[in-house]
C-alpha positions in Angstrom: -12.6 -4.4 3.4 -9.9 -7.0 3.8 -8.0 -4.7 6.1 -9.5 -3.7 9.4 -9.6 0.1 9.1 -8.9 0.9 12.7 -5.9 -1.2 13.2 -4.6 -1.6 9.6 -4.2 -5.4 9.7 -5.8 -8.5 8.3 -5.7 -12.1 9.5 -3.4 -15.0 8.8 -5.9 -17.9 8.7 -3.5 -20.8 9.5 -2.2 -19.0 12.6 -5.4 -17.3 13.5 -3.3 -14.2 14.1 -3.3 -10.7 12.7 -1.2 -9.9 9.7 0.3 -6.4 9.5 -0.1 -4.4 6.3 2.8 -2.0 5.8 3.0 0.6 3.0 6.3 2.4 2.3 5.7 5.5 0.2 9.4 6.1 -0.3 10.2 2.7 -1.9 6.6 2.2 -3.0 6.6 -1.3 -1.4 3.7 -3.1 0.3 4.2 -6.0 2.7 1.7 -8.1 4.5 3.3 -10.2 7.3 1.7 -12.4 10.0 2.7 -11.3 13.4 2.9 -14.9 14.6 4.6 -16.9 11.9 6.3 -14.0 10.1 5.1 -15.3 6.7 3.0 -13.5 4.1 -0.5 -15.1 3.9 -0.7 -16.7 0.4 -4.4 -15.8 -0.2 -6.3 -13.9 -2.9 -7.2 -11.3 -0.3 -3.5 -10.6 0.4 -2.8 -10.3 -3.3 -5.7 -8.0 -3.7 -4.6 -5.8 -0.8 -1.1 -5.6 -2.3 -2.3 -4.7 -5.8 -4.7 -2.1 -4.5 -2.1 -0.5 -2.3 0.5 -0.4 -5.1 -2.1 1.1 -7.5 -2.9 3.7 -4.9 0.8 4.5 -4.4 1.3 4.8 -8.2 -1.7 7.1 -8.5 -0.4 9.3 -5.7 3.0 9.4 -7.2 1.6 10.4 -10.6 -0.6 13.1 -9.1 2.4 14.6 -7.3 4.5 14.4 -10.5 1.7 16.1 -12.6 1.4 18.8 -9.9 5.1 19.6 -9.9 5.2 19.6 -13.7 2.2 22.1 -13.8 4.0 24.3 -11.3 7.2 24.2 -13.3 5.3 25.1 -16.5 3.5 28.0 -14.8 6.8 29.3 -13.4 8.5 29.1 -16.8 5.6 31.0 -18.4 5.8 33.8 -15.8 
């Protein structure tokens, strides 16, 4: 719950401003950037968000890969 679900951001404590959380599914990158100072908040919460998002991206990628492989196997058997 470090990210506010409705807006998809968290806070940069030094600036007291929101920090955007961006997830790029194509490059599988996750960035957290303060909207005021343009820095990544160096906190345990930011590291946890990044790890969790990357794990989620990896799981989604693996799920898609397994689904494609199953479809290819079924097509080859038919």
